[in-house]
C-alpha positions, -999 to 999 in steps of 0.1 A, spaced: 0 0 0 29 24 6 38 22 -31 3 33 -40 5 62 -15 38 73 -32 23 71 -67 -7 92 -56 15 117 -39 38 121 -69 8 127 -91 -8 153 -69 25 172 -65 29 172 -103 -6 187 -107 2 215 -82 35 222 -100 16 228 -132 -7 252 -113 23 271 -99 40 273 -133 9 287 -151 3 312 -123 28 336 -138 12 331 -173 -22 343 -161 -25 381 -163 -60 388 -177 -94 374 -173 -93 360 -208 -61 342 -198 -77 328 -167 -109 315 -183 -98 307 -219 -60 306 -218 -58 334 -243 -72 312 -271 -39 294 -275 -47 257 -272 -33 234 -299 -52 204 -313 -38 178 -289 -44 199 -257 -78 211 -268 -89 176 -277 -77 158 -246 -87 186 -224 -123 186 -238 -127 149 -235 -110 145 -201 -132 173 -187 -162 157 -204 -159 122 -190 -151 128 -153 -150 102 -126 -181 85 -140 -160 71 -168 -140 49 -144 -166 46 -117 -201 52 -129 -199 35 -164 -180 4 -153 -203 1 -124 -234 3 -147 -219 -23 -170 -212 -45 -139 -248 -41 -126 -266 -45 -159 -243 -63 -184 -248 -54 -220 -280 -36 -214 -289 1 -212 -261 17 -193 -233 1 -213 -236 -5 -250 -264 19 -257 -251 48 -237 -216 44 -253 -231 46 -288 -250 78 -279 -219 94 -263 -195 85 -291 -220 98 -317 -226 130 -298 -188 136 -295 -183 132 -333 -212 155 -342 -202 182 -317 -167 184 -331 -178 181 -367 -205 208 -367 -204 229 -336 -167 234 -328 -155 254 -358 -186 277 -361 -186 284 -323 -149 292 -324 -155 317 -352 -187 332 -337 -173 338 -302 -144 357 -316 -164 377 -342 -193 385 -318 -174 407 -294 -146 383 -285 -169 364 -260 -151 343 -234 -181 326 -217 -211 309 -231 -234 335 -214 -214 363 -230 -217 346 -264 -255 345 -262 -256 382 -252 -233 393 -280 -249 370 -306 -283 386 -301 -270 421 -291 -289 418 -258 -282 452 -242 -305 444 -212 -281 416 -202 -311 395 -191 -302 366 -215 -267 367 -200 -279 365 -165 -304 337 -171 -277 317 -188 -253 322 -160 -279 312 -134 -285 279 -151 -248 273 -154 -243 278 -117 -272 256 -107 -263 226 -127 -226 229 -122 -230 227 -85 -245 192 -89 -219 182 -115 -190 193 -93 -206 175 -64 -206 143 -84 -168 146 -89 -163 151 -52 -184 120 -44 -163 100 -68 -131 113 -51 -145 103 -17 -152 67 -30 -118 65 -45 -99 74 -13 -122 54 9 -119 22 -12 -81 26 -18 -68 38 15 -96 33 39 -98 70 46 -130 83 60 -154 95 33 -157 130 47 -119 134 51 -114 122 15 -138 148 2 -119 176 18 -85 163 6 -96 160 -30 -113 194 -29 -81 211 -16 -59 197 -43 -82 205 -71 -90 240 -59 -53 246 -54 -42 244 -90 -74 258 -105 -71 288 -81 -35 294 -91 -33 288 -129 -69 291 -142 -76 278 -177 -40 271 -187 -35 250 -155 -67 232 -161 -60 225 -198 -24 213 -193 -34 191 -164 -63 178 -184 -39 168 -212 -19 148 -187 -50 134 -171 -66 125 -204 -35 106 -214 -34 87 -181 -71 78 -184 -66 66 -220 -37 44 -209 -56 30 -179 -86 20 -200 -64 5 -227 -42 -16 -203 -67 -26 -176 -93 -44 -198 -66 -63 -217 -48 -76 -186 -82 -82 -168 -94 -104 -197 -62 -124 -195 -66 -127 -158 -100 -144 -160 -87 -169 -187 -94 -151 -220 -125 -140 -239 -142 -174 -240 -138 -179 -203 -151 -143 -197 -184 -149 -215 -188 -183 -198 -184 -168 -164 -207 -139 -172 -233 -163 -185 -230 -184 -153 -240 -153 -133 -270 -146 -155 -273 -154 -192 -293 -122 -197 -262 -102 -189 -250 -110 -224 -282 -98 -241 -281 -61 -253 -319 -61 -252 -323 -76 -217 -331 -55 -186 -311 -68 -156 -310 -54 -121 -282 -60 -95 -298 -64 -61 -280 -76 -29 -252 -93 -49 -275 -110 -73 -283 -102 -110 -321 -104 -115 -337 -104 -149 -367 -81 -151 -376 -85 -188 -367 -69 -221 -352 -35 -223 -379 -10 -232 -378 14 -262 -380 42 -236 -349 28 -220 -329 26 -252 -340 61 -262 -330 74 -228 -295 58 -231 -289 70 -266 -301 105 -257 -270 111 -236 -254 121 -269 -277 151 -271 -261 165 -240 -228 174 -257 -242 204 -275 -249 223 -242 -220 215 -219 -203 248 -211 -170 232 -200 -167 213 -234 -178 243 -255 -152 264 -237 -125 242 -253 -140 250 -288 -137 287 -279 -101 284 -267 -86 264 -295 -58 283 -313 -75 284 -347 -104 267 -365 -77 251 -387 -67 230 -357 -102 216 -353 -100 186 -378 -70 171 -360 -86 177 -326 -118 160 -338 -99 129 -349 -80 127 -316 -112 132 -296 -133 106 -314 -105 79 -311 -101 88 -274 -138 86 -267 -144 53 -284 -115 35 -268 -121 48 -233 -159 42 -234 -156 6 -245 -126 1 -222 -147 11 -193 -175 -12 -203 -152 -41 -206 -139 -34 -171 -175 -38 -159 -180 -70 -178 -148 -85 -165 -158 -74 -130 -189 -97 -133 -166 -126 -140 -143 -117 -112 -167 -106 -85 -199 -127 -83 -215 -150 -58 -199 -146 -24 -174 -121 -38 -201 -98 -54 -194 -61 -48 -216 -41 -24 -211 -10 -45 -209 -16 -83 -192 18 -88 -161 5 -71 -155 -24 -96 -125 -6 -113 -109 2 -80 -112 -33 -66 -102 -49 -99 -70 -29 -102 -59 -36 -67 -66 -73 -72 -47 -80 -105 -19 -55 -105 12 -48 -84 10 -19 -59 31 3 -82 11 -3 -113 -22 -2 -93 -11 32 -80 -7 46 -115 -40 32 -127 -58 44 -96 -43 78 -102 -62 77 -135 -94 77 -115 -82 107 -96 -73 123 -130 -107 117 -144 -123 133 -113 -99 162 -112 -100 169 -149 -138 176 -148 -141 193 -115 -114 219 -123 -132 227 -156 -166 230 -138 -151 253 -112 -135 275 -138 -167 278 -159 -187 286 -128 -161 311 -117 -162 328 -151 -200 330 -149 -198 348 -115 -170 370 -124 -177 380 -160 -215 377 -161 -224 391 -127 -194 409 -110 -181 429 -140 -215 433 -157 -234 447 -128 -210 458 -101 -176 467 -114 -177 475 -151 -143 493 -149 -126 466 -128 -89 460 -137 -78 427 -152 -59 419 -120 -90 425 -99 -111 402 -122 -86 374 -120 -86 375 -82 -124 377 -82 -124 346 -104 -101 328 -79 -124 338 -50 -154 325 -70 -136 291 -73 -134 289 -35 -170 298 -30 -184 273 -56 -161 245 -43 -174 250 -8 -211 248 -18 -204 217 -40 -186 201 -10 -217 206 11 -239 189 -16 -214 160 -18 -213 154 19 -241 128 18 -224 95 12 -255 79 -3 -252 101 -35 -242 81 -66 -218 95 -92 -239 84 -121 -271 99 -106 -256 133 -101 -239 134 -135 -271 123 -153 -290 152 -137 -265 179 -145 -258 165 -180 -295 166 -188 -298 201 -174 -271 215 -196 -281 195 -226 -317 207 -225 -311 243 -214 -282 251 -238 -280 224 -264 -308 237 -287 -299 273 -280 -263 267 -292 -274 247 -323 -301 271 -334 -279 302 -327 -251 288 -349 -272 275 -378 -305 295 -379 -302 332 -389 -339 339 -380 -334 330 -343 -339 359 -319 -328 367 -284 -363 361 -271 -362 327 -287 -329 319 -270 -342 330 -236 -374 309 -240 -354 279 -250 -329 281 -222 -356 286 -195 -380 260 -208 -353 234 -213 -337 239 -179 -370 240 -160 -383 209 -178 -353 189 -165 -358 203 -130 -395 195 -129 -393 162 -148 -378 146 -116 -412 149 -100 -431 131 -128 -436 93 -129 -422 90 -164 -390 69 -169 -378 87 -200 -345 105 -194 -353 142 -188 -329 154 -215 -353 141 -242 -384 162 -232 -362 191 -222 -344 192 -255 -377 189 -275 -395 215 -256 -366 239 -257 -363 235 -295 -400 241 -300 -400 272 -278 -370 286 -297 -387 283 -330 -421 296 -319 -409 326 -300 -383 335 -327 -410 334 -354 -433 356 -333 -405 381 -325 -394 408 -348 -368 397 -374 -332 401 -362 -315 434 -371 -293 437 -402 -262 439 -380 -270 405 -365 -278 389 -399 -246 403 -414 -226 389 -385 -242 355 -390 -232 355 -427 -197 365 -418 -193 335 -396 -206 312 -424 -179 323 -448 -147 302 -450 -118 316 -430 -98 327 -461 -127 348 -473 -129 368 -441 
């Protein structure tokens, strides 16, 4: 266990060193929240995907595959997420990069909406920032829960103590270095996550005797675990078949892909990439990374069924990767692979803290209280906001009964429904108005919040996305046509780079 401690310690020190190094490179608010738009293809791609996947990639998804086999939360959700990633990079990234620079050099999603529709009342900006803060509190809390489970399962540290330790480290380098620290650490963390989910499944399959032995052992636990259409529940260490996976269940799993279009921490990477010429390479890197890591995580869950069933069944499915790694690898290698879990957690929380910080600083503090604030003042205000948001998220994560996947699903749906349609329509429909954007954001976000109180099993992002899209179209058509300035700007963004 001492080797694992040393591996974790070395990793944490490395992350803090990056934060200290980037501290001297952060002089303006644009540097702090977008890194001065200097990210190359590799850093932008791995930063986007590492901040996207979070601790649920190595805890929640393997746990879902362990609990349900090839049913809803494994094969289907991976298809939805891989497809969403590809479409987001293919169609959204380049146009959003151009639009945020042309439309007043926007550095936050809220500012982009305000500039895109020339909203001088700033109401659209405030409403966007409010929804960002609300859903990011739950998203950040999910990462802290994952960190608590990691330290508790690995070192036997009390859950509450583990939460505090993880929060201090993450806040430390985000506080110091801002976006550059987050992006560079995300690059390291994304690489580590990729290696872990490439190595662990291969070694684990060999450990259980090969592919044939793997399927035989899974079938012995419950044959329906091998059926992509079967609905299986894991209850008290036993896999129970409950019938055929419903159409609603499949749609809900695939619908996770819709969430990509509205995730502020992913969209921020599109805004920060050095040039739209770097996007094709970043897209290729991202899609390869996502496909391999998603299916690597699923295989970990499948192998977990073969390794931990019967009397050895896990009490908490979300610990399957943690227990597996410590079972089949030496302490040194296990320490590196477990650091990948910490990397997944940290790579997302830091991004969420930063986007939330920019919402408070740029969309509230400078807009309403200190319009003439110096860049130095804004950077320190951003750092203070990181501390405040982290403290609130820590309070939300304090309940040990929270699940990583449950918190992520709620926040993912909230962002996808509130901002996904607004982003897509704003980039591709010239007739869209500020009123339509506001109606779409409010209706999409509220649908997700209120859907939790309905008896329907359909994932809330589906009705939220549909209702938001309908409201955008209806209100925009009723509104007065956008001004000539807005339409000219839209056409400018559409033109190829060499023509502008």
